[in-house]
FITI-988355 format. One line per field, with one value per residue: chain; residue in one letter; x, y, z of N, C-alpha, C, O in turn; residue number from 1. Coordinates in steps of 0.05 Angstrom, whole numbers. Example, Ala and Ser with C-alpha at 12.3 -4.5 7.8 and 13.67 -1.06 7.14 Angstrom:
2
unit: A,A
code: A,S
n_east: 264,257
n_north: -114,-45
n_up: 156,142
ca_east: 246,273
ca_north: -90,-21
ca_up: 156,143
c_east: 264,258
c_north: -66,1
c_up: 156,157
o_east: 285,268
o_north: -66,23
o_up: 169,161
pos: 1,2
This chain:
115
unit: A,A,A,A,A,A,A,A,A,A,A,A,A,A,A,A,A,A,A,A,A,A,A,A,A,A,A,A,A,A,A,A,A,A,A,A,A,A,A,A,A,A,A,A,A,A,A,A,A,A,A,A,A,A,A,A,A,A,A,A,A,A,A,A,A,A,A,A,A,A,A,A,A,A,A,A,A,A,A,A,A,A,A,A,A,A,A,A,A,A,A,A,A,A,A,A,A,A,A,A,A,A,A,A,A,A,A,A,A,A,A,A,A,A,A
code: M,K,K,R,T,T,D,K,P,V,Q,S,I,L,D,E,I,L,N,N,T,T,E,T,S,Q,E,T,S,D,E,L,T,R,Y,L,A,L,E,L,S,N,K,V,N,F,S,E,F,W,S,T,I,G,K,S,F,P,T,L,S,K,I,V,K,K,M,F,C,T,V,A,T,S,C,A,S,E,R,N,F,S,I,A,A,S,I,A,T,K,E,R,N,S,L,L,P,E,T,L,K,S,Q,I,M,M,K,T,N,K,D,K,F,G,G
n_east: 2222,2182,2131,2125,2075,2059,2062,2021,1949,1906,1851,1861,1893,1856,1810,1837,1850,1792,1773,1800,1787,1741,1705,1633,1609,1577,1586,1639,1621,1591,1629,1664,1626,1622,1675,1678,1642,1663,1693,1746,1806,1842,1895,1912,1952,1981,1995,1999,1934,1913,1935,1917,1869,1855,1841,1793,1769,1774,1784,1794,1839,1876,1881,1903,1954,1971,1970,2007,2052,2121,2175,2231,2279,2322,2316,2280,2288,2341,2337,2307,2342,2376,2344,2337,2397,2391,2359,2369,2418,2484,2473,2415,2413,2378,2343,2277,2263,2209,2188,2230,2220,2162,2184,2206,2171,2142,2173,2190,2135,2116,2097,2044,2023,2016,2067
n_north: 2074,2112,2102,2109,2154,2131,2075,2064,2029,2040,2049,2073,2119,2145,2152,2179,2229,2251,2249,2295,2337,2391,2392,2359,2305,2294,2341,2318,2282,2304,2334,2282,2269,2313,2309,2257,2265,2300,2305,2281,2274,2225,2241,2281,2318,2293,2319,2375,2373,2371,2403,2451,2441,2428,2464,2464,2415,2402,2357,2314,2325,2329,2280,2251,2278,2251,2196,2195,2215,2228,2196,2218,2183,2140,2097,2064,2022,2006,1975,1946,1904,1890,1862,1823,1806,1781,1733,1712,1672,1638,1579,1588,1602,1572,1601,1611,1674,1691,1674,1688,1745,1743,1732,1767,1809,1792,1784,1847,1869,1841,1864,1880,1820,1799,1778
n_up: 2711,2677,2624,2556,2519,2481,2488,2523,2517,2466,2485,2540,2530,2509,2541,2577,2550,2542,2591,2614,2585,2573,2541,2537,2533,2492,2462,2440,2407,2374,2349,2333,2290,2257,2232,2214,2169,2129,2064,2051,2010,1992,1994,2016,2059,2118,2171,2151,2149,2207,2226,2200,2208,2255,2303,2293,2321,2367,2414,2381,2353,2403,2405,2365,2364,2407,2390,2354,2356,2343,2356,2383,2392,2393,2424,2429,2383,2385,2440,2418,2380,2417,2443,2407,2402,2451,2438,2388,2393,2386,2400,2377,2323,2284,2282,2249,2211,2221,2267,2298,2299,2327,2375,2391,2391,2431,2479,2482,2491,2538,2592,2564,2556,2596,2618
ca_east: 2225,2152,2128,2113,2046,2049,2062,1993,1935,1885,1834,1868,1895,1826,1801,1855,1842,1768,1779,1815,1776,1727,1677,1622,1610,1554,1613,1663,1604,1580,1665,1669,1605,1631,1696,1664,1624,1693,1700,1778,1826,1877,1922,1918,1976,1965,2011,1978,1914,1916,1959,1912,1845,1858,1823,1757,1762,1796,1789,1813,1858,1888,1872,1923,1974,1976,1974,2021,2072,2143,2191,2258,2300,2324,2320,2259,2302,2361,2325,2294,2361,2384,2324,2340,2418,2391,2344,2380,2438,2495,2453,2386,2417,2365,2309,2265,2262,2180,2197,2247,2202,2146,2193,2220,2142,2135,2193,2184,2105,2111,2075,2011,2008,2015,2085
ca_north: 2088,2119,2094,2138,2156,2113,2046,2051,2025,2061,2068,2092,2143,2166,2156,2206,2252,2255,2260,2312,2360,2414,2380,2347,2281,2303,2363,2305,2257,2324,2334,2272,2264,2335,2299,2230,2276,2313,2285,2277,2259,2210,2255,2300,2320,2286,2336,2395,2377,2376,2434,2471,2441,2417,2474,2455,2382,2396,2331,2295,2336,2324,2247,2250,2282,2239,2174,2197,2234,2217,2195,2233,2179,2119,2075,2031,2010,2000,1960,1914,1904,1887,1834,1807,1797,1755,1710,1697,1668,1616,1559,1589,1604,1571,1606,1630,1697,1702,1660,1709,1766,1737,1716,1795,1822,1777,1799,1875,1867,1824,1870,1869,1795,1778,1760
ca_up: 2688,2660,2598,2533,2527,2459,2501,2536,2496,2459,2500,2567,2523,2499,2568,2593,2535,2548,2620,2620,2570,2583,2529,2546,2510,2471,2439,2428,2391,2355,2331,2318,2277,2233,2228,2193,2146,2114,2045,2043,1993,2002,1981,2034,2079,2148,2183,2139,2155,2228,2237,2202,2210,2290,2319,2294,2323,2386,2413,2360,2354,2421,2405,2340,2373,2432,2376,2325,2355,2326,2377,2381,2405,2381,2451,2432,2364,2408,2461,2396,2371,2443,2453,2381,2404,2461,2429,2368,2402,2370,2400,2360,2292,2251,2277,2221,2217,2228,2298,2318,2299,2341,2400,2407,2407,2451,2498,2480,2499,2560,2610,2551,2548,2622,2625
c_east: 2190,2155,2118,2086,2033,2049,2031,1974,1916,1863,1837,1877,1874,1806,1814,1845,1820,1759,1785,1813,1751,1702,1662,1622,1594,1571,1633,1649,1601,1611,1662,1655,1610,1654,1693,1656,1653,1688,1733,1792,1839,1897,1921,1937,1971,1974,1996,1948,1905,1927,1942,1878,1835,1844,1792,1753,1788,1803,1805,1842,1886,1895,1900,1956,1983,1997,1994,2034,2091,2167,2224,2276,2300,2335,2299,2277,2330,2355,2319,2326,2379,2377,2336,2370,2412,2380,2360,2412,2459,2481,2425,2395,2402,2341,2303,2251,2228,2180,2210,2242,2183,2161,2199,2196,2137,2147,2190,2155,2087,2087,2053,2001,2011,2035,2104
c_north: 2097,2118,2119,2133,2135,2088,2044,2045,2044,2066,2079,2113,2156,2168,2188,2228,2271,2260,2287,2339,2370,2407,2365,2318,2278,2324,2345,2293,2279,2330,2306,2266,2284,2325,2277,2242,2297,2294,2294,2264,2236,2220,2282,2290,2308,2309,2370,2396,2384,2399,2459,2474,2426,2434,2476,2435,2389,2369,2312,2302,2331,2291,2241,2258,2266,2204,2176,2216,2225,2222,2206,2216,2155,2089,2052,2014,2002,1973,1937,1898,1884,1861,1822,1794,1773,1728,1696,1690,1643,1593,1555,1594,1597,1577,1623,1657,1714,1694,1678,1730,1767,1733,1750,1817,1810,1799,1832,1889,1855,1833,1868,1843,1780,1763,1779
c_up: 2682,2629,2579,2534,2499,2467,2513,2508,2493,2476,2526,2547,2515,2520,2586,2581,2544,2576,2623,2596,2577,2561,2543,2524,2488,2447,2427,2405,2363,2326,2311,2292,2247,2225,2205,2171,2128,2094,2036,2026,2005,1999,1993,2061,2104,2165,2186,2159,2181,2238,2224,2211,2242,2307,2321,2303,2347,2404,2402,2355,2372,2420,2389,2344,2392,2416,2354,2323,2346,2352,2369,2390,2387,2400,2445,2408,2384,2416,2447,2390,2397,2453,2436,2391,2430,2457,2416,2370,2376,2369,2382,2338,2278,2258,2254,2230,2235,2263,2311,2314,2316,2368,2416,2407,2419,2475,2499,2490,2526,2579,2591,2556,2581,2634,2644
o_east: 2175,2171,2107,2075,2010,2034,2020,1980,1909,1857,1819,1861,1875,1786,1805,1833,1821,1740,1771,1831,1737,1679,1672,1635,1596,1570,1645,1661,1606,1612,1659,1668,1606,1656,1704,1664,1643,1680,1740,1789,1844,1919,1929,1937,1949,1954,1988,1941,1890,1926,1947,1865,1813,1833,1775,1731,1812,1827,1823,1862,1909,1913,1917,1975,2007,2019,1995,2034,2084,2174,2236,2296,2283,2351,2300,2280,2324,2363,2323,2328,2394,2391,2350,2371,2424,2386,2368,2429,2449,2474,2413,2376,2403,2320,2316,2236,2224,2173,2204,2258,2180,2145,2198,2199,2114,2137,2186,2153,2064,2066,2037,1977,2008,2033,2124
o_north: 2078,2127,2141,2114,2126,2074,2023,2053,2061,2090,2094,2131,2181,2183,2206,2246,2294,2274,2301,2356,2354,2416,2355,2316,2263,2323,2353,2292,2273,2330,2305,2258,2276,2332,2279,2232,2304,2271,2310,2240,2232,2209,2303,2270,2316,2319,2383,2412,2403,2410,2482,2494,2417,2423,2484,2426,2384,2361,2298,2287,2329,2280,2229,2248,2268,2194,2158,2233,2204,2243,2198,2228,2150,2071,2029,1991,1983,1952,1914,1876,1865,1844,1804,1770,1751,1707,1673,1698,1633,1583,1534,1589,1609,1567,1640,1662,1734,1710,1685,1745,1789,1730,1757,1838,1817,1819,1842,1913,1856,1820,1851,1839,1756,1746,1770
o_up: 2687,2614,2585,2545,2497,2452,2511,2485,2510,2482,2535,2551,2514,2519,2599,2594,2551,2582,2638,2591,2589,2566,2563,2503,2469,2422,2407,2383,2340,2302,2286,2273,2224,2201,2183,2150,2107,2099,2019,2026,2029,2002,1981,2075,2112,2175,2205,2177,2182,2260,2232,2218,2248,2326,2337,2296,2345,2407,2411,2353,2363,2433,2400,2332,2396,2422,2338,2305,2336,2363,2349,2399,2370,2396,2453,2414,2399,2406,2455,2400,2390,2464,2446,2388,2431,2469,2423,2353,2356,2347,2376,2323,2256,2249,2243,2249,2250,2280,2334,2324,2326,2387,2440,2419,2424,2484,2522,2495,2533,2583,2600,2560,2586,2651,2655
pos: 1,2,3,4,5,6,7,8,9,10,11,12,13,14,15,16,17,18,19,20,21,22,23,24,25,26,27,28,29,30,31,32,33,34,35,36,37,38,39,40,41,42,43,44,45,46,47,48,49,50,51,52,53,54,55,56,57,58,59,60,61,62,63,64,65,66,67,68,69,70,71,72,73,74,75,76,77,78,79,80,81,82,83,84,85,86,87,88,89,90,91,92,93,94,95,96,97,98,99,100,101,102,103,104,105,106,107,108,109,110,111,112,113,114,115
């Protein structure tokens, strides 16, 4: 089963985007400098901003689309409930909520922790 892009570490997403772009690293650096120079209000609508100004920042726009895409399924949440049910058994009913949360996180991300 192929993993979703959002499951990848941030660096590999950035590497993938930057390797597939026609812009040079200098152009990408200039793009980032221009973006950081913008004076943005905290009340800027995220999706409106990127849909209107994204053309001025093509590489950053690609990164934003990869990093902040919305998953249209409930598979991940269903998988987490299934994992929680396998951890919070009758025999382990006294687990603290924080311990259960940590166990779910570790089991969900075991491939990222070398498990």
